[in-house]
C-alpha positions as CSV (number, residue, x, y, z in Angstrom):
1,M,104.6,116.5,55.4
2,A,101.1,115.6,56.3
3,P,98.1,116.5,54.1
4,K,96.3,119.6,55.2
5,N,92.9,118.7,53.9
6,L,91.5,118.6,57.5
7,L,92.3,122.2,58.2
8,R,89.0,123.3,56.5
9,H,87.0,120.2,57.2
10,K,83.6,121.2,58.6
11,D,83.7,118.5,61.3
12,C,87.2,119.2,62.5
13,K,86.4,122.2,64.7
14,S,86.6,122.1,68.5
15,N,86.0,124.5,71.4
16,L,88.8,124.8,73.9
17,S,86.7,123.0,76.5
18,E,86.6,119.9,74.3
19,F,90.4,119.5,74.7
20,D,90.2,118.8,78.4
21,D,90.3,115.1,79.4
22,V,89.5,115.3,83.1
23,Q,88.3,118.7,84.4
24,G,89.3,119.3,88.0
25,H,91.8,116.3,87.9
26,P,94.0,116.3,91.1
27,G,97.4,117.7,90.4
28,F,96.2,120.0,87.6
29,D,95.1,123.5,88.8
30,K,93.8,124.6,85.4
31,Q,91.0,123.2,83.3
32,G,92.0,122.4,79.8
33,T,95.5,121.2,80.6
34,R,95.0,117.5,79.8
35,F,95.0,115.8,76.5
36,K,92.1,113.4,75.4
37,R,93.8,110.1,74.7
38,L,90.6,108.5,73.4
39,I,87.6,110.2,71.9
40,K,84.4,108.3,72.2
41,D,81.8,108.0,69.4
42,Q,79.9,111.2,69.2
43,N,77.0,110.4,67.0
44,D,73.3,110.5,67.9
45,H,73.2,106.7,68.4
46,S,76.4,106.5,70.5
47,D,74.4,106.3,73.8
48,L,72.6,103.2,72.6
49,E,75.2,100.6,73.5
50,E,72.8,97.6,73.0
51,G,72.4,98.3,69.3
52,I,76.1,98.5,68.6
53,R,77.5,95.3,67.0
54,R,80.9,96.6,66.0
55,L,83.4,99.0,67.6
56,V,86.0,100.5,65.3
57,L,89.2,102.0,66.7
58,C,91.1,104.4,64.5
59,S,93.3,107.4,64.5
60,G,93.7,110.6,62.6
61,K,91.9,111.5,59.4
62,V,90.7,107.9,58.9
63,Y,87.9,108.7,61.4
64,Y,86.3,111.3,59.1
65,E,86.3,108.9,56.2
66,L,84.8,106.1,58.2
67,D,82.2,108.5,59.7
68,E,81.2,109.7,56.2
69,E,80.8,106.1,55.0
70,R,78.8,105.2,58.1
71,K,76.4,108.2,57.4
72,K,76.0,107.1,53.8
73,A,75.1,103.6,54.8
74,Q,72.9,104.8,57.7
75,G,74.8,102.4,59.9
76,K,73.5,102.6,63.5
77,D,75.2,99.4,64.6
78,V,78.8,100.7,64.3
79,A,80.6,102.9,66.9
80,I,83.9,104.6,66.0
81,C,86.3,105.7,68.6
82,R,89.4,107.7,67.9
83,V,92.7,106.8,69.6
84,E,94.5,110.1,69.9
85,Q,97.6,108.9,71.8
86,L,99.4,105.9,70.5
87,C,102.4,105.9,72.8
88,P,102.0,105.1,75.6
89,F,98.9,103.2,74.4
90,P,95.8,104.0,76.4
91,Y,94.9,100.4,77.3
92,D,92.9,101.5,80.3
93,L,90.6,103.7,78.3
94,I,90.1,101.2,75.6
95,Q,89.2,98.5,78.1
96,R,86.6,100.8,79.6
97,E,85.2,101.6,76.2
98,L,85.0,97.9,75.3
99,K,83.0,97.1,78.4
100,R,80.3,99.6,77.4
101,Y,79.3,97.5,74.5
102,P,77.7,94.0,74.7
């Protein structure tokens, strides 16, 4: 059994549109039918790739703990990406994300 502490966590809420990986992807006639394999950093500073010194990859509830610590430390040089699909591992998406940062 997994802990259920994230069920009421204020940051663990999503709209249905946020579950869609590629809207209008060929072969899928409905939006919202694809799973996001990698979720990029969604903080205010996440668009400032030049200032990022460290990229952390994590999965599951660890993200919320890391994000909370980053907010406490006011760390603007760390980006956190969530790997949501471990098998098959999303090498292509991680390579693309690594290229975004210097």
